[in-house]
C-alpha positions in Angstrom: -0.9 -16.4 26.2 0.7 -15.9 22.6 -2.3 -14.5 20.3 -2.0 -15.7 16.3 -1.7 -13.5 13.6 -5.1 -12.5 12.0 -6.3 -12.8 8.4 -8.4 -9.3 8.0 -10.7 -9.3 5.0 -10.7 -6.2 3.0 -14.4 -5.8 3.3 -14.3 -5.9 6.7 -12.8 -2.5 6.5 -14.1 0.9 5.5 -12.7 2.5 2.3 -10.7 4.6 4.3 -9.5 2.3 6.2 -8.8 -0.1 3.5 -6.9 2.5 1.8 -4.5 3.9 4.8 -3.6 0.3 5.3 -2.5 -0.1 1.9 -0.7 3.5 2.0 1.1 2.7 5.0 2.3 -0.7 3.7 3.5 1.4 0.3 5.1 4.0 1.8 7.2 1.5 4.5 8.1 -0.8 1.8 8.9 2.0 -0.7 8.8 2.2 -4.5 11.9 1.2 -5.7 11.6 -1.5 -8.2 14.6 -2.1 -10.3 15.3 0.1 -13.2 11.9 1.7 -13.2 10.2 3.7 -10.5 6.9 3.3 -9.9 4.8 6.1 -8.8 3.3 5.5 -5.6 -0.4 6.1 -6.8 0.0 2.7 -9.2 1.9 1.1 -6.6 -1.2 1.5 -4.2 -4.0 0.5 -7.1 -2.0 -2.6 -7.6 -2.0 -3.8 -4.6 -5.6 -3.1 -3.7 -6.2 -5.3 -7.1 -3.8 -7.9 -5.5 -5.8 -8.1 -2.2 -8.8 -8.2 -4.1 -8.3 -11.1 -6.1 -7.0 -12.9 -3.5 -3.3 -12.5 -4.2 -2.5 -11.1 -1.0 -3.7 -10.6 2.0 -4.0 -7.9 5.1 -2.4 -9.6 8.5 -3.0 -8.2 11.6 -0.7 -9.4 14.4 -2.4 -8.8 17.5 1.0 -9.4 20.0 2.4 -6.5 18.0 -0.3 -4.5 17.2 0.8 -4.3 13.5 -0.7 -4.7 9.9 1.0 -5.8 7.0 0.2 -7.2 3.7 1.6 -10.7 2.3 1.6 -11.9 -1.4 -0.3 -15.4 -1.0 3.0 -17.3 -2.1 4.8 -15.5 0.5 6.2 -18.7 2.9 5.5 -16.6 6.0 1.9 -16.7 5.0 2.0 -20.3 4.0 3.2 -21.2 7.4 0.5 -18.9 9.4 -2.6 -20.2 7.4 -2.1 -23.9 9.1 -1.5 -22.3 12.3 -4.7 -20.3 12.4 -6.6 -22.6 11.1 -5.6 -25.1 13.6 -6.0 -22.4 16.6 -9.5 -21.6 15.2 -10.7 -25.2 15.6 -9.3 -25.5 18.8 -11.0 -22.5 20.0 -14.6 -23.0 18.5 -14.7 -26.6 19.9 
């Protein structure tokens, strides 16, 4: 049975767990943003603000047991949201 990715609300994580998820994401993504390098701490703060503002989402994939962060306007997230909502409706009936 294929399990769909889950959006993880940031307030469902402890402060330490949220910080760890964001740090791992930033370290995977790197800090090369063109001509100007951005300090890791500044990128972590930026990602945290985006999550709390609803401009980015924490996604957990139970199939691969991995977590990532996607921008709200990411096409992948846009395709996941209807599937997640549809799956939740099916399982709650």
